[in-house]
C-alpha positions as CSV (number, residue, x, y, z in Angstrom):
1,M,148.1,109.8,149.9
2,Q,145.9,107.1,151.4
3,S,148.5,104.4,150.7
4,L,151.1,106.3,152.7
5,D,148.6,106.7,155.6
6,E,147.8,103.0,155.6
7,L,151.5,102.1,155.9
8,R,151.7,104.3,158.9
9,H,148.6,102.6,160.3
10,I,150.1,99.2,160.1
11,Q,153.2,100.5,162.0
12,T,151.0,101.7,164.9
13,Q,149.0,98.5,164.8
14,I,152.1,96.4,165.1
15,H,153.3,98.6,168.0
16,T,149.9,98.0,169.7
17,I,150.0,94.3,169.2
18,S,153.6,94.1,170.4
19,H,152.5,95.8,173.6
20,Y,149.8,93.3,174.1
21,N,152.1,90.4,173.4
22,K,154.2,91.4,176.5
23,Y,151.3,90.8,178.8
24,F,148.6,88.7,177.3
25,D,148.3,85.4,175.4
26,G,146.8,84.8,172.0
27,I,148.0,87.6,169.7
28,G,151.3,86.0,168.5
29,E,152.8,85.4,165.1
30,F,150.2,87.6,163.4
31,P,151.5,87.0,159.8
32,H,151.0,83.2,160.4
33,M,147.6,83.7,162.0
34,H,146.6,86.1,159.2
35,D,147.1,83.3,156.7
36,R,145.4,80.5,158.7
37,V,143.1,81.4,161.6
38,W,139.5,80.8,160.5
39,Y,137.7,83.9,161.6
40,L,140.3,86.2,160.1
41,S,139.1,85.2,156.7
42,V,136.1,87.5,157.3
43,P,138.1,90.8,157.1
44,K,140.6,89.3,154.7
45,S,137.8,88.5,152.2
46,F,136.6,92.0,152.5
47,F,139.9,93.6,151.6
48,D,140.9,91.0,149.0
49,D,137.6,91.7,147.3
50,A,138.3,95.4,147.3
51,R,141.9,95.1,146.1
52,T,140.9,92.9,143.2
53,A,138.3,95.4,142.0
54,G,138.9,98.2,139.6
55,P,140.4,101.5,140.9
56,F,137.1,103.3,141.0
57,E,135.3,100.5,142.8
58,F,138.2,100.3,145.2
59,M,137.8,104.0,146.1
60,I,134.1,103.6,146.6
61,A,134.6,100.4,148.7
62,I,137.3,101.9,151.0
63,G,137.2,105.7,150.6
64,F,133.4,106.0,150.6
65,A,131.5,103.0,151.9
66,F,134.0,101.9,154.5
67,E,135.7,105.2,155.5
68,Y,132.9,107.7,155.1
69,V,129.7,105.6,155.9
70,L,131.0,103.0,158.4
71,T,134.4,103.8,159.8
72,N,133.1,106.3,162.4
73,L,131.4,103.3,164.0
74,L,134.8,101.9,164.8
75,F,137.1,104.8,165.4
76,V,134.8,107.1,167.4
77,P,132.7,105.1,169.9
78,F,135.0,102.1,170.3
79,M,138.1,104.2,170.6
80,S,136.3,106.3,173.1
81,G,135.5,103.2,175.0
82,A,139.1,102.2,175.0
83,A,140.1,105.5,176.4
84,Y,137.4,105.3,179.1
85,N,138.8,101.9,180.1
86,G,142.5,103.0,180.1
87,D,143.6,101.1,177.1
88,M,146.0,103.8,175.8
89,S,147.7,101.5,173.2
90,T,144.4,101.1,171.4
91,V,143.6,104.8,171.8
92,T,147.0,105.8,170.3
93,F,146.4,103.7,167.2
94,G,142.7,104.6,166.9
95,F,142.9,108.3,167.3
96,S,146.0,108.5,165.1
97,A,144.2,106.5,162.4
98,Q,141.0,108.5,162.6
99,S,142.8,111.7,161.8
100,D,143.8,110.1,158.5
101,E,140.4,108.6,157.9
102,S,139.0,112.1,157.8
103,R,141.1,112.8,154.7
104,H,140.3,109.4,153.2
105,M,136.6,110.3,153.6
106,T,137.1,113.4,151.5
107,L,138.9,111.4,148.8
108,G,136.0,108.9,148.7
109,I,133.2,111.5,148.5
110,E,135.1,113.4,145.7
111,V,135.4,110.2,143.7
112,I,131.7,109.6,144.1
113,K,130.8,113.2,143.0
114,F,133.3,113.0,140.1
115,L,131.8,109.8,138.7
116,L,128.2,111.0,139.1
117,E,129.0,114.4,137.4
118,Q,130.8,112.8,134.4
119,H,127.9,110.9,132.8
120,P,124.3,109.8,133.8
121,D,125.2,106.2,132.9
122,N,127.6,106.1,135.8
123,L,124.7,106.4,138.4
124,P,123.6,102.7,138.3
125,I,127.2,101.5,138.4
126,V,128.0,103.7,141.4
127,Q,124.8,102.7,143.1
128,K,125.6,99.0,142.7
129,W,129.0,99.6,144.3
130,V,127.6,101.6,147.2
131,D,125.0,98.9,147.8
132,K,127.6,96.1,147.7
133,W,130.2,97.8,149.9
134,F,127.8,99.1,152.5
135,W,126.6,95.5,153.0
136,R,130.1,94.0,153.0
137,G,131.3,96.7,155.5
138,H,128.2,96.2,157.7
139,R,129.0,92.5,158.0
140,V,132.7,93.1,158.9
141,L,131.7,95.7,161.5
142,G,129.6,93.2,163.3
143,I,132.8,92.3,165.2
144,V,132.9,95.9,166.5
145,A,129.3,95.6,167.7
146,M,130.3,92.5,169.7
147,M,133.3,94.3,171.2
148,M,131.3,97.4,172.2
149,D,128.5,95.5,173.9
150,Y,130.4,92.6,175.4
151,M,134.2,93.2,175.7
152,L,134.5,96.6,177.4
153,P,134.7,96.3,181.2
154,K,133.2,99.9,181.5
155,K,130.6,100.6,178.8
156,V,130.3,103.9,177.0
157,M,127.3,103.2,174.7
158,S,125.7,100.2,173.1
159,W,126.1,99.2,169.4
160,R,122.4,100.2,168.9
161,E,123.1,103.7,170.2
162,A,126.3,104.0,168.1
163,W,124.5,102.8,165.0
164,D,121.7,105.4,165.5
165,I,124.2,108.2,165.8
166,Y,126.9,107.4,163.3
167,F,124.9,105.7,160.6
168,T,121.2,106.6,160.9
169,E,121.8,110.3,161.7
170,A,125.1,111.0,160.0
171,G,124.6,108.6,157.1
172,G,121.1,109.8,156.6
173,S,122.3,113.3,156.2
174,L,125.1,112.2,153.8
175,F,122.7,110.4,151.5
176,H,120.2,113.2,151.7
177,D,122.9,115.4,150.3
178,L,123.8,113.0,147.6
179,A,120.2,112.6,146.5
180,R,120.6,115.5,144.1
181,Y,122.8,113.2,142.0
182,G,120.1,110.5,142.0
183,L,122.0,108.3,144.5
184,R,119.9,106.7,147.1
185,A,120.7,105.2,150.5
186,P,122.3,101.7,150.3
187,K,120.0,98.8,149.5
188,Y,119.3,96.8,152.8
189,A,120.2,99.8,155.0
190,D,116.8,99.2,156.7
191,V,117.8,95.6,157.3
192,A,121.1,96.6,158.7
193,T,119.4,99.1,161.0
194,A,117.0,96.4,162.3
195,E,119.9,94.0,162.8
196,A,121.6,96.5,165.2
197,D,119.3,95.1,167.9
198,H,120.7,91.6,167.3
199,V,124.1,91.4,165.6
200,S,126.3,91.9,168.7
201,H,124.4,89.2,170.7
202,Q,124.5,86.7,167.8
203,N,128.2,87.3,167.2
204,W,129.3,87.0,170.9
205,A,127.2,83.9,171.3
206,T,129.0,82.4,168.3
207,F,132.4,83.2,169.6
208,Y,131.4,81.9,173.0
209,Q,130.6,78.6,171.5
210,Y,133.7,78.4,169.4
211,S,136.4,80.0,171.7
212,H,138.1,76.6,171.9
213,A,139.1,77.3,168.2
214,A,139.8,81.0,168.6
215,A,142.9,82.9,169.8
216,F,141.2,84.7,172.6
217,H,138.9,84.1,175.6
218,T,135.2,84.6,176.0
219,W,133.0,84.7,179.1
220,I,129.4,84.8,180.3
221,P,128.2,88.3,181.1
222,D,127.6,88.8,184.8
223,R,124.3,89.9,186.2
224,E,125.1,93.6,186.1
225,H,126.2,93.3,182.5
226,L,123.1,91.4,181.6
227,D,121.0,94.1,183.2
228,W,122.8,96.8,181.2
229,L,122.1,94.9,178.0
230,S,118.5,94.5,179.0
231,E,118.3,98.3,179.4
232,K,120.0,99.0,176.1
233,Y,118.0,96.5,174.1
234,P,114.6,96.6,175.8
235,N,112.7,95.1,172.8
236,T,115.0,92.1,172.1
237,F,117.6,91.1,174.8
238,D,115.4,89.7,177.5
239,K,113.2,87.9,175.0
240,Y,115.8,86.3,172.7
241,Y,119.2,86.4,174.3
242,R,119.2,86.7,178.1
243,P,117.7,83.2,178.5
244,R,120.5,81.7,176.5
245,W,123.2,83.3,178.7
246,E,121.4,82.2,181.8
247,M,121.2,78.7,180.5
248,W,124.9,78.6,179.6
249,A,125.7,80.1,183.1
250,E,123.9,77.3,184.8
251,M,125.7,74.7,182.6
252,A,129.1,76.3,183.5
253,K,128.1,76.2,187.2
254,Q,127.6,72.4,186.8
255,G,131.0,72.0,185.1
256,K,129.5,71.7,181.6
257,R,130.8,74.8,180.0
258,F,129.3,74.7,176.5
259,Y,131.5,74.4,173.4
260,S,130.1,73.6,170.0
261,M,131.9,70.6,168.4
262,A,130.3,71.1,165.0
263,L,131.9,73.0,162.2
264,P,129.6,75.8,161.1
265,Q,128.4,76.4,157.6
266,L,129.9,79.6,156.2
267,C,128.5,82.3,154.0
268,Q,130.2,82.2,150.6
269,T,130.4,85.9,150.4
270,C,131.3,87.3,153.8
271,H,132.7,84.0,155.3
272,I,130.7,84.5,158.6
273,P,129.0,81.4,160.0
274,M,125.3,81.2,159.2
275,V,124.2,82.6,162.5
276,Y,122.1,85.6,161.5
277,T,118.3,85.5,161.6
278,E,115.6,86.4,159.1
279,P,114.6,90.1,158.9
280,G,111.7,90.5,161.2
281,D,112.0,86.9,162.6
282,P,114.8,86.6,165.2
283,E,114.0,82.9,165.8
284,T,114.7,81.7,162.3
285,I,118.2,81.4,160.8
286,C,118.4,83.4,157.5
287,F,119.5,81.0,154.7
288,R,119.8,81.8,151.0
289,H,121.4,79.9,148.2
290,S,122.4,80.2,144.5
291,K,123.4,77.8,141.8
292,F,126.4,78.4,139.5
293,K,127.7,75.9,137.0
294,G,126.0,73.1,138.7
295,D,127.2,73.8,142.2
296,T,125.2,75.2,145.1
297,Y,126.5,78.2,147.2
298,H,125.1,79.3,150.5
299,F,124.6,82.8,152.0
300,C,123.7,84.4,155.3
301,S,121.5,87.2,153.8
302,D,119.9,88.7,150.7
303,G,122.7,91.2,150.6
304,C,125.5,88.5,150.4
305,K,123.5,86.6,147.8
306,D,123.0,89.7,145.6
307,I,126.8,90.3,145.7
308,F,127.6,86.7,144.7
309,D,124.9,86.7,142.0
310,D,126.5,89.8,140.4
311,E,130.0,88.4,140.2
312,P,129.8,84.6,140.8
313,E,133.1,83.9,139.0
314,K,134.9,86.0,141.6
315,F,133.2,84.6,144.7
316,V,133.3,80.9,143.8
317,Q,137.1,81.2,144.5
318,A,136.6,82.1,148.1
319,W,138.9,80.2,150.6
320,L,136.4,79.1,153.1
321,P,138.1,77.7,156.2
322,V,135.5,75.1,157.1
323,H,135.6,73.7,153.5
324,Q,139.4,73.6,153.7
325,I,139.3,71.8,157.0
326,F,137.0,69.1,155.6
327,Q,139.3,68.8,152.6
328,G,142.3,68.1,154.9
329,N,144.1,71.3,154.0
330,C,144.4,72.7,157.6
331,G,146.7,70.3,159.4
332,G,144.6,67.2,159.6
333,A,141.1,65.8,160.3
334,T,140.8,66.4,164.0
335,V,140.3,69.6,166.1
336,P,143.8,69.1,167.8
337,D,145.4,68.9,164.3
338,V,143.7,72.1,163.2
339,L,144.6,74.0,166.4
340,A,148.2,72.9,166.0
341,W,148.2,74.1,162.4
342,Y,146.9,77.4,163.7
343,R,149.6,77.3,166.3
344,L,147.2,78.0,169.2
345,N,148.5,77.3,172.6
346,V,145.5,75.4,173.9
347,G,144.3,76.5,177.4
348,A,146.3,79.7,177.3
349,D,145.4,81.4,174.0
350,N,141.8,80.1,174.0
351,M,138.9,78.6,176.0
352,D,137.0,80.4,178.7
353,Y,138.4,83.4,180.4
354,V,137.5,82.0,183.8
355,G,140.5,80.0,185.0
356,S,142.8,81.2,182.2
357,P,146.4,82.5,182.7
358,D,145.1,85.9,181.6
359,E,142.5,86.0,184.3
360,K,145.1,85.1,187.0
361,L,147.5,87.7,185.7
362,W,144.8,90.4,185.7
363,D,143.7,89.5,189.2
364,S,147.2,89.8,190.5
365,W,147.6,93.2,188.9
366,Q,144.3,94.4,190.5
367,T,145.4,93.1,193.9
368,G,148.7,94.9,193.5
369,A,147.0,98.1,192.5
370,V,144.8,98.0,195.5
371,K,147.7,97.4,197.8
372,A,149.7,100.2,196.2
373,A,146.7,102.6,196.7
374,E,146.5,101.7,200.3
């Protein structure tokens, strides 16, 4: 049943992307980009990990941890934001998919209950899978956090607010119900909740620095946007993140728009650059490592390290884009070589939004809409 739904989802996704391709740069040749573009290895690694697990782990990974515990954070607040901003192509896909996700959630929860009711020895196995896939899903959804806080012209709610509603409250009720089976809330749920004050800012700052190697534009939040972020993140934004944006804005004003020319170290498990900070210490990068058969592997968090340590034979096979670039497997040794291998149209698909063809096209539409209204 779920497989049939997913086939329909890809059809609506392709329709949405084809609509964007008519008007905007950057989202072309998606099968080619799926295989090559560096940041797409993050969701790919998530789903490749799930598909190479056993059937019961797969159902807990997708039908429970992702669909039940975390998908609402994507399909409810972000799709509402798309509707509020008039992006009906995204709404069509998102609301259509969410109607199916409700059924997938029931499949996942029934698999959980079935396994826990069969034998008490299943509890630690199921708990390990819940812990693993909660953390893996949390890492993937960091991209949604960035989209909600930084990419919607008209905001509906912050990632922090969405997390409190759809995970802390809804997820808390779910695990309270499952406690009668002995199942507890996922390990590191408290860390993920604390990270909700930071993850969107850290991700957008990363994409801002590397948008010369991405297939979309980034921009500096304007003052009104910064004030909104200050209001939504009163304990963290002004102290840790606003000064960074104000510095980059001053650099851009001087014609020195900042791009990082260094290739970032990636987490062996989630493939995300090592940009996240220590729990309770937002000024120190979180860095973990493990040794396996004489080699050292690096991780962005305790959660990712735990996942590797449980199945090192699986995760040593990860296709890490930065490693592949250094090994000469991505078109060549220079940034232009790699971007050509990605087939990015430099200056149209990437770089800053200001001065881009997309900005000029958008401005012309807005001018036309104002004239039509008059």
